[in-house]
Structures are given as structure tokens and as C-alpha cells.
N, C-alpha and C positions, 0 to 999 in steps of 0.2 A: 294227734296231728299226723299227717302223712310223713313228715320229716322225722318225727320221733320213731315211728315204726321202721322207717328205712335205716335210721341210725342203729336201732337196737338189733335189727337183723344183720347189718353189716359188721357190727362189733363182735357179735357172737360171744359176749362175755369178756372181751379184752378191753382195756382202757384205750381211749382214742384222743388224738389231738385234733381239735375242731377249730376252723376259722369261719366266723360268721360275718360275711360281707354285708355292708349296709345294715348293720344290726339295730341302728337307732338306739332307743333306750334299753334294748336287750331283752325283751320278753322271752324270746326263744332261747337266747344264750343263758339267761337266768334259769329257765326251766331245765335245760340240759345240765347245767352245773348243779342244780338242786337234786335232780334225779340220778345223776352219775357223779358222785363226789370224787372218784378216782380219775375222771377225765379232766383234760385241760381245754379251756375254751378261750379264744381270743375274739372279742366282739369289736368289730371295726366300723367306724363311721367318721365323717368329717364334720358333723354337727356337734359342736362342743356342748350345747345345752343338753342334747340327748345323751351324750357320753357321761356328763355329770350326773344326770338322773340315774343312769345305769350303775355308775359307781356307788352312788348313795344307796341304791336298792341292794347291791351286792354286799356292801358294808353292813347294812341294817340286818341282812339275813345271815351274815357270817359265811360268805361263799368265797373262800380264797382261791378257788380253782377257775375263776373267770376274771379276765382282764378287759378293760375297755380302753381301746387305743385309737388315736386319730391317724388313720391309714388311708391313703389314696389308692384305691384298688385298680386304678388304670396304670399303676407303676408296679415294678416287681415287689411282691409281698415279702416283708422280712420274716425270718424264722420259718422258711418253707418246710417241705416234707411233711405237710399235714396229712392226716388220714382222711379227713373230710373237709370240704369247703362247702359252705351253705351260701347260696345266692337267692335268698327268698324275698321276692317282691322288690328287687333293687335294680335289675338290669334295665328295666324300662325307664329308670331315672338317670341313667348314666349316658351322657352324649356319645362317648366312645366305647360302645359295648364290645367292640372287637378287642380293644386293648384290655378291658376288664376280663373278658373271657380268656384271653391269652395269659393274663396274670393268674387267674384261678387255676388254669391247667398247669402252669409252671410251679405253683405253690403246692400241688398235690404230690405225694410220694407215688412211685409206680404202683399201680393197683388201687390207688386212692379213689374216693367217691366224690363226685360233684352233684349236689342236689340244687335244682333250680325251680323256682315257682315264679311265673310271669302272667300278666293279664293276657287273655286271648284278644287278638287285635280288634275284634268287632264287639267287645263287651259293652254292656250298658248296666247302670245300677238298677237295683230292685226297687228301692224306695225313692219316691219322687223328690224328696228333699235331700237326697244324697248327691255328692259331687259326681258329675259325669266324666270327670278326668281322674286319673290315678295319682293322688298325692302330688309329687313333683315330676310327673312324667315328662319326658322329652319325646316319647313315642307312645302311642296308645296301647301297644301290645305287640304280640307276635302270632303268626300262624304256626301250626305244627311244623310245616315245612321250613319256615324261616328259622325256628328255634333249633331244629335238628341240624340244619346246615351251619348255623353259627357255631354250635358245639363241635361238630365234626371238622370244621375248618381249623380248629386248634388241637386236633389230634385226639379228641375224646371219643370214646365209643358209647353211643346212646343205647342204653339197655331198654328203656321204656319211656313213653310219654303218656301221661294220664290226664284226661280232661277233668277239671275240678270246678268247684265253686258254682254249682247250679243254684237255683233259687234259695234253697234252705240255708246252705253255707254262706252264700253271698249276703243274705239278709243279716245273718249273725255277724259277719265281718263288718258290715256297714254300721251296725250298732256298736261293735267293738271300737271302730275308728273314732266314733264320737266321744269316747272316753279315754283316748290314747294319752292325754296329758294329765289325767287324774292321778291320784295317789296309787301306789302299787296295790294296796288292798282293794281299791275299787276296780283297777284294771284286772286284777286276778279273778274277779267275779265274772269276767267275760269268758274265761276259759272253759268252765263247765258247759255253758250253752253252746259254745263253738265246737267243743268236743262232741256234744250230743248231736249237733247239726251235721258233723262229719259222719257219724255213725248212721244217721238217718239217710244221708245221701248215699252211703255205701249200700244201704238196704233198698235203695230206690225210692225212698220217701222224699221226693223233691220235685222240681218242675223247671221248665225253661232250659235254654242252652247253657253249655259250659262257659264260664266267664274267665277261666284261667287254665293254665297248662302246668303240669308238674312233671319234671324230667329227672331221670336218674342216669348219670353218665359215669363211666370209668376211665381212668387214665391207664393205658396199656402197660403191662409189666415189662 
């Protein structure tokens, strides 16, 4: 995944403190905790059922370096000075995205990294039977200009914005979303195809317009 590659390059071998906003049941948080046992991950969400599933999965796998916490990310985030804040597919679900972005920026240490993944504002699903709206969206997405402006208004320096989720990846994501409430073992099966889809997209084996935007932004030192 793009986020894992960004994290690995940013860490350069050092342990990180990571805050995962809107983590849900924590598939990404659990992957990070599993792959980097000396890192600390806080997975934040307000959905108690998702947090409970995440805690159960972490306990089952014996991952003491990830915590699942009920945190409102439109308010100051406790335990700041994080090295990285992840806002993966959550800003479009937050009514006050200005407050959330301000909270993300404040929670970062100087020089810290914010990774954002959002739907592109004109996206449409690949599969006819897939939802034409994004989960609990309150806005359908962002244009590149809107996303950059949002991040810059809160003092962040946008290093790059990458269009993502063309046909190959979007189809894999839509299949993944259909099993999002299944057991961890079943959900884990979605990662190899999704990873393969990402590699295929990077190689140009895909089709259609980008359906999402991935941004990397830094907090100035």
C-alpha cells in the first residue's frame, strides 16, 4: 500500500509514533503494528463496534503496540507530538473537515508527516452493484485543488498528490469492502489481491480515471 511505503521511507529505520484517524476496525493499524513491532500505533474511531473488533483482533494476534481509542478527531488529539498522522479515507466522512485537519496538524511533531487518502470528487464505482456513495460520506470527495488548499490552510506543506484507485485498484477495493465485517482471517485474504492491484496500477495495467487522491504533507520544522 502507498501508506506503508511512505511510512517505511519516512521512518528510515527509526521507530515511529503513529496516529490512525478514522481507523475503523484497524486493518491498516494492525498491519503497521504487525510489521513494525517497535512502533506505537493509536487507532482512533468513534464507532464502538469497530473499536471492539480491532481490540479483539489485536489481542488475538498478541499485538501490544496498537491501542484502539474512542477519539473525536475534530477536537484536540490527546498525546500529541506524533511522528505520523494517517487520515486514510476518513475526511470525506467528517462534517467539519477543517477542524479535523487542524487537529491532525496540531497532533504532529515539527517535521511530522500527514498521509491523506480521499475519494476524488467525481468518482464512480467500477462494479454496477457497488455503492455509488462512499460509506458514510458527507461529501463525495475532493478535487486536487480543494485538498491542497485544505491542508495548506492549516500550515502543512504538501509534498505531493498522487491520483490513485483507477479501475484495477478500485475493483479490488470494492470487493474488499464487501467482506469488511467478516472474520480477520477472511478480511486478510483481501490484502494480497489489493497489493497486486496496486502494483499493476503502478505498472500501468489499469483503466479509467483516478477515483482517489493520495497526499503527503509535512508540518514545518
